[in-house]
Backbone as CSV, one residue per row, in Angstrom:
resi,resn,N_x,N_y,N_z,CA_x,CA_y,CA_z,C_x,C_y,C_z
1,MET,-7.962,2.996,-6.560,-7.097,2.643,-5.308,-6.128,3.584,-5.268
2,LYS,-5.705,3.853,-4.105,-4.684,4.869,-3.962,-3.544,4.257,-3.024
3,ALA,-2.165,4.522,-3.364,-1.296,3.934,-2.505,-0.256,5.179,-2.121
4,ILE,0.519,4.947,-1.172,1.435,5.852,-0.725,2.614,4.737,-0.563
5,ALA,3.466,5.018,-1.445,4.749,4.059,-1.510,6.031,4.784,-1.043
6,GLN,6.704,4.295,-0.202,7.719,4.951,0.376,8.901,4.001,0.343
7,ARG,10.167,4.350,-0.198,11.136,3.634,-0.123,11.847,3.454,1.234
8,VAL,12.139,2.450,1.916,12.296,2.378,3.199,13.903,1.310,3.262
9,SER,14.434,1.610,4.261,15.711,0.680,4.690,15.113,-0.547,5.551
10,SER,13.943,-0.231,6.349,13.269,-1.060,7.186,11.814,-0.427,7.364
11,ALA,11.049,-1.434,7.591,9.483,-0.893,8.221,8.835,-2.321,8.784
12,SER,8.098,-1.950,9.679,7.487,-3.115,10.499,6.025,-2.605,11.174
13,VAL,5.282,-3.522,11.183,3.895,-3.366,11.802,3.888,-4.333,13.170
14,VAL,3.180,-3.721,14.065,2.812,-4.140,15.311,1.243,-3.983,15.648
15,VAL,0.805,-5.011,16.349,-0.763,-5.343,16.679,-0.789,-5.913,17.989
16,ASP,-1.295,-5.194,18.895,-1.206,-5.656,20.283,-0.109,-5.892,21.006
17,GLY,0.931,-5.166,20.552,2.456,-5.630,21.042,3.008,-6.591,20.602
18,ALA,2.359,-7.302,19.450,3.088,-8.318,18.717,3.550,-7.997,17.200
19,SER,4.795,-8.264,16.774,5.010,-8.044,15.253,4.355,-8.762,14.371
20,VAL,3.617,-8.323,13.496,2.793,-9.007,12.238,3.600,-8.889,11.171
21,GLY,4.527,-7.920,10.803,5.121,-7.985,9.395,6.339,-7.110,9.704
22,SER,7.274,-7.381,8.890,8.352,-6.533,8.895,9.428,-6.884,7.569
23,ILE,9.969,-5.673,7.280,10.998,-6.050,5.987,12.203,-5.153,6.311
24,GLY,13.251,-5.302,5.172,14.428,-4.633,5.513,14.221,-3.889,4.483
25,SER,15.256,-3.572,3.539,15.058,-2.651,2.279,14.055,-3.020,1.242
26,GLY,13.073,-2.229,1.018,12.046,-2.425,0.018,11.070,-1.215,0.115
27,LEU,9.735,-1.511,-0.058,8.817,-0.533,-0.270,7.775,-0.833,0.755
28,LEU,7.493,0.210,1.566,6.178,0.366,2.620,5.139,0.991,1.796
29,VAL,3.781,0.267,1.532,2.955,0.621,0.783,1.490,0.798,1.627
30,LEU,1.258,1.951,1.825,-0.098,2.251,2.525,-1.326,2.318,1.427
31,LEU,-2.296,1.249,1.577,-3.289,0.991,0.552,-4.529,1.617,0.964
32,GLY,-5.219,2.512,0.059,-6.707,2.787,0.395,-7.336,2.569,-0.798
33,VAL,-8.497,1.832,-0.437,-9.667,1.709,-1.561,-10.819,2.461,-1.519
34,ALA,-11.232,2.726,-2.839,-12.270,3.777,-2.866,-13.518,2.777,-3.177
35,THR,-14.904,3.491,-2.969,-16.009,2.831,-3.243,-16.269,2.375,-4.725
36,THR,-15.457,2.813,-5.694,-15.651,2.501,-7.092,-14.509,1.536,-7.696
37,ASP,-13.647,1.217,-6.696,-12.764,0.108,-7.066,-13.116,-1.155,-7.327
38,THR,-12.266,-1.990,-8.158,-12.723,-3.243,-8.566,-11.390,-4.055,-8.553
39,ARG,-11.552,-5.257,-8.918,-10.329,-6.072,-9.087,-9.423,-5.771,-10.138
40,ARG,-9.826,-5.149,-10.883,-8.999,-4.526,-12.060,-7.773,-3.636,-11.504
41,GLU,-8.447,-2.606,-10.618,-7.506,-1.482,-9.869,-6.557,-2.165,-9.032
42,ALA,-6.811,-3.436,-8.388,-6.022,-4.148,-7.342,-4.661,-4.450,-8.399
43,GLU,-5.169,-5.275,-9.576,-4.061,-5.879,-10.466,-3.255,-4.916,-11.064
44,LEU,-3.731,-3.718,-11.666,-3.056,-2.569,-11.979,-2.087,-1.939,-11.088
45,LEU,-2.638,-1.510,-9.901,-1.845,-1.144,-8.870,-0.588,-2.114,-8.416
46,ALA,-0.913,-3.315,-8.517,0.152,-4.167,-7.928,1.143,-4.187,-9.099
47,ALA,0.915,-4.294,-10.320,1.686,-4.221,-11.179,2.595,-3.137,-11.201
48,LYS,2.043,-1.921,-11.314,2.636,-0.559,-11.329,3.650,-0.737,-10.152
49,LEU,3.251,-0.780,-8.906,4.270,-0.785,-7.742,5.540,-1.828,-7.816
50,TRP,5.094,-3.085,-8.338,6.186,-4.073,-8.494,7.230,-3.681,-9.330
51,ASN,6.653,-3.017,-10.524,7.812,-2.479,-11.532,8.258,-1.139,-11.591
52,LEU,7.644,-0.246,-10.500,7.947,1.149,-10.350,9.801,1.371,-9.771
53,ARG,10.300,2.063,-10.651,11.703,2.208,-10.325,12.064,3.395,-9.281
54,MET,11.757,2.796,-8.148,12.093,3.825,-7.008,13.160,3.623,-5.909
55,LEU,13.719,2.481,-6.274,14.611,1.850,-5.177,16.068,2.333,-5.756
56,GLU,17.141,2.272,-4.973,18.422,2.786,-5.205,18.819,2.353,-6.609
57,ASP,19.350,3.239,-7.184,20.001,3.114,-8.626,18.825,2.935,-9.745
58,GLU,17.842,3.578,-9.333,16.468,3.468,-10.200,16.072,2.150,-10.652
59,ALA,16.123,1.206,-9.831,15.668,-0.013,-9.536,14.254,-0.397,-9.144
60,SER,13.684,-1.636,-9.652,12.455,-1.855,-9.157,12.322,-3.035,-8.123
61,CYS,11.266,-3.149,-7.406,11.311,-4.328,-6.673,11.408,-5.749,-7.522
62,ALA,10.548,-5.642,-8.707,10.776,-6.726,-9.685,12.261,-7.239,-9.944
63,GLN,13.145,-6.105,-10.249,14.569,-6.198,-10.460,15.429,-6.763,-9.714
64,THR,15.057,-6.392,-8.297,15.989,-6.721,-7.090,15.360,-7.663,-6.426
65,GLY,14.064,-8.213,-6.449,13.525,-8.967,-5.494,13.209,-8.280,-4.092
66,SER,13.324,-7.238,-3.930,12.960,-6.386,-2.763,11.585,-6.534,-2.228
67,PRO,11.368,-6.653,-0.981,10.082,-7.191,-0.415,9.248,-5.781,-0.223
68,LEU,8.159,-6.114,-0.007,6.872,-4.981,0.130,6.165,-5.314,1.318
69,LEU,5.898,-4.161,2.226,4.969,-4.247,3.240,3.928,-3.391,3.190
70,VAL,2.723,-4.197,3.173,1.455,-3.741,2.573,0.465,-3.436,3.799
71,VAL,-0.007,-2.272,4.057,-0.887,-1.843,5.189,-1.974,-1.206,4.594
72,SER,-3.048,-1.546,5.059,-4.600,-1.038,4.964,-4.648,0.316,5.379
73,GLN,-5.163,1.309,4.654,-5.281,2.756,5.315,-6.481,3.145,4.694
74,PHE,-7.652,3.064,5.101,-8.754,3.693,4.237,-8.893,5.323,4.638
75,THR,-8.014,5.786,5.505,-7.879,7.216,5.623,-7.214,8.031,4.607
76,LEU,-6.719,7.283,3.464,-6.200,7.976,2.269,-7.283,8.558,1.298
77,TYR,-8.572,8.074,1.703,-9.586,8.768,0.985,-10.414,9.681,1.837
78,GLY,-10.074,10.316,2.760,-10.424,11.241,3.772,-10.698,12.587,3.020
79,ASP,-11.903,13.380,2.850,-12.201,14.548,2.080,-12.134,15.521,3.150
80,VAL,-11.119,16.464,3.181,-10.912,17.390,4.078,-11.362,18.893,3.516
81,ARG,-12.181,18.815,2.290,-12.162,20.153,1.793,-13.414,21.061,2.361
82,LYS,-14.112,20.435,3.069,-15.124,21.079,4.217,-15.022,20.974,5.396
83,GLY,-15.105,22.007,6.169,-15.284,21.753,7.953,-13.955,21.504,8.307
84,ARG,-14.068,20.911,9.594,-12.927,20.228,10.399,-12.708,18.870,10.406
85,ARG,-13.798,18.348,10.096,-13.940,16.555,10.253,-13.878,16.253,8.810
86,PRO,-12.951,15.187,8.693,-12.808,14.504,7.465,-14.190,13.893,6.995
87,SER,-14.553,13.911,5.724,-15.693,12.869,5.169,-15.013,11.573,4.760
88,TRP,-15.651,10.476,4.767,-15.138,9.126,4.403,-15.939,8.790,3.255
89,THR,-16.760,9.532,2.477,-17.617,8.910,1.519,-17.095,8.265,0.335
90,ARG,-16.018,8.421,-0.207,-15.137,7.714,-1.147,-14.493,6.545,-0.376
91,ALA,-14.080,6.425,0.735,-13.665,5.145,1.160,-14.383,3.995,1.169
92,ALA,-14.038,2.855,0.844,-14.803,1.704,0.687,-15.020,1.281,1.917
93,GLY,-16.237,0.398,2.329,-16.522,-0.165,3.510,-15.749,-1.451,3.407
94,ARG,-15.692,-2.079,4.506,-15.032,-3.341,4.895,-15.513,-4.454,3.855
95,GLU,-16.743,-4.473,3.538,-17.292,-5.629,2.492,-16.668,-5.411,1.120
96,LEU,-16.169,-4.317,0.763,-15.497,-4.105,-0.449,-14.053,-3.980,-0.303
97,SER,-13.573,-3.214,0.523,-12.166,-2.850,0.596,-11.031,-4.061,1.438
98,GLU,-11.904,-5.012,2.284,-10.993,-6.076,2.597,-10.690,-7.247,1.555
99,PRO,-11.644,-7.418,0.664,-11.472,-8.250,-0.482,-10.550,-7.888,-1.514
100,LEU,-10.731,-6.509,-1.691,-9.712,-5.978,-2.651,-8.216,-5.831,-2.307
101,TYR,-8.165,-5.429,-0.897,-6.949,-5.330,-0.154,-6.221,-6.753,-0.430
102,GLU,-7.082,-7.717,-0.199,-6.380,-8.897,-0.208,-5.958,-9.470,-1.557
103,GLU,-6.636,-8.974,-2.578,-6.504,-9.223,-4.072,-5.198,-8.659,-4.437
104,PHE,-5.043,-7.272,-3.990,-3.802,-6.299,-4.353,-2.736,-7.512,-3.758
105,VAL,-2.813,-7.784,-2.580,-1.582,-8.549,-2.204,-1.371,-10.025,-2.873
106,ALA,-2.309,-10.730,-3.243,-2.368,-11.778,-4.069,-1.868,-11.596,-5.476
107,ALA,-2.142,-10.258,-5.876,-1.649,-10.013,-7.354,-0.123,-9.718,-7.231
108,LEU,0.351,-8.951,-6.212,1.744,-8.812,-5.964,2.419,-10.310,-5.877
109,ARG,1.895,-11.330,-4.899,2.524,-12.462,-4.946,2.484,-13.338,-6.133
110,ARG,1.413,-12.975,-7.081,1.555,-13.887,-8.370,2.642,-13.360,-9.268
111,LEU,2.965,-11.894,-9.163,4.095,-11.330,-9.887,5.263,-11.762,-9.345
112,GLY,5.353,-12.587,-8.264,6.630,-13.005,-7.618,7.066,-11.951,-6.206
113,ALA,6.386,-11.290,-6.229,6.912,-10.556,-4.899,6.754,-11.234,-3.461
114,HIS,7.845,-10.751,-2.712,7.525,-11.255,-1.376,7.167,-10.065,-0.425
115,VAL,5.843,-10.454,-0.052,4.841,-9.440,0.521,4.666,-9.810,2.193
116,GLU,4.890,-8.765,3.028,4.403,-8.714,4.212,3.320,-8.000,4.370
117,THR,2.411,-8.018,5.421,1.186,-7.299,5.679,0.929,-6.801,7.020
118,GLY,0.231,-6.007,7.197,-0.491,-5.479,8.599,-1.601,-6.463,8.732
119,VAL,-2.436,-6.243,9.695,-3.708,-6.877,10.017,-4.834,-6.017,9.526
120,PHE,-5.519,-6.469,8.529,-6.665,-5.644,8.051,-7.677,-5.044,9.380
121,GLY,-7.886,-3.717,9.224,-8.919,-3.271,10.064,-8.294,-3.070,11.518
122,ALA,-7.168,-3.494,11.869,-6.482,-3.513,13.219,-6.082,-2.187,13.497
123,MET,-6.020,-1.810,14.633,-5.206,-0.552,15.103,-3.767,-0.920,15.016
124,MET,-2.999,-0.376,14.118,-1.704,-0.870,13.878,-0.686,0.314,14.411
125,GLU,0.513,-0.159,14.811,1.737,0.749,14.815,2.541,0.443,13.693
126,VAL,2.608,1.391,13.007,3.520,1.191,11.780,4.718,2.101,11.955
127,SER,6.025,1.613,11.692,7.212,2.052,11.928,7.957,1.832,10.530
128,SER,8.609,2.987,10.118,9.525,2.820,9.198,10.759,3.818,9.155
129,THR,11.697,3.337,8.388,12.978,4.263,8.238,13.147,4.315,6.787
130,ASN,12.450,5.746,6.246,12.530,6.374,5.043,14.122,6.513,4.460
131,SER,14.265,5.945,3.079,15.426,6.030,2.518,15.448,6.964,1.373
132,GLY,16.143,8.150,1.521,16.094,9.048,0.695,15.762,10.520,1.328
133,PRO,14.643,10.565,1.682,13.305,9.869,1.644,12.879,9.976,0.396
134,PHE,12.104,9.000,-0.216,11.471,8.772,-1.633,10.163,8.363,-1.324
135,THR,9.144,9.115,-1.471,7.853,8.733,-1.254,6.806,9.046,-2.633
136,LEU,6.030,8.304,-3.010,5.251,8.595,-4.238,3.615,8.394,-3.837
137,ILE,2.690,9.122,-4.424,1.322,8.719,-4.276,1.035,8.057,-5.471
138,VAL,0.470,6.990,-5.641,-0.187,6.367,-6.928,-1.367,6.046,-7.034
139,ASP,-2.332,6.654,-7.713,-3.528,6.632,-7.934,-4.199,5.866,-9.155
140,THR,-4.879,4.890,-9.120,-5.173,4.097,-10.287,-6.142,5.249,-11.139
141,ASP,-6.926,6.091,-10.439,-7.777,7.157,-11.271,-6.789,7.956,-12.301
142,GLU,-5.463,7.698,-12.082,-4.561,8.778,-12.805,-3.595,7.836,-13.696
143,LEU,-3.782,6.226,-13.682,-3.151,5.406,-14.598,-3.787,5.189,-15.826
144,PRO,-2.758,5.123,-16.826,-3.589,4.589,-18.159,-4.056,3.108,-18.017
145,GLY,-5.063,2.897,-18.764,-5.425,1.502,-18.797,-6.562,0.781,-17.879
């Protein structure tokens, strides 16, 4: 799994003109699922982001109770090494990625997080006001354990 985590002062998601999720200060998480991912990666990534000290004064969401807005984004696994058209061979299909996306959100909630979400697979308009800006890429392939 791969996540782009951004510290935001606000973020929101709109689908078909209707707001489906929004937060104030917290983390916007764009989440990609690879073909090799399992429930273990979802739990590992959720714990890492919940405890990652990237908010003001080096605090974490776990310490502050700050919310997370999680948006599915398969394009994080786009491969652009060849040609002009991205390859999606590492991006998991819906049958794997949707349950693991849901497991990631559930794992955050089990940790005590307030989580807002987009709509899986929908065309979404995501707006955010980055704070800092402070953005990290977190990939479970690069985490211990």
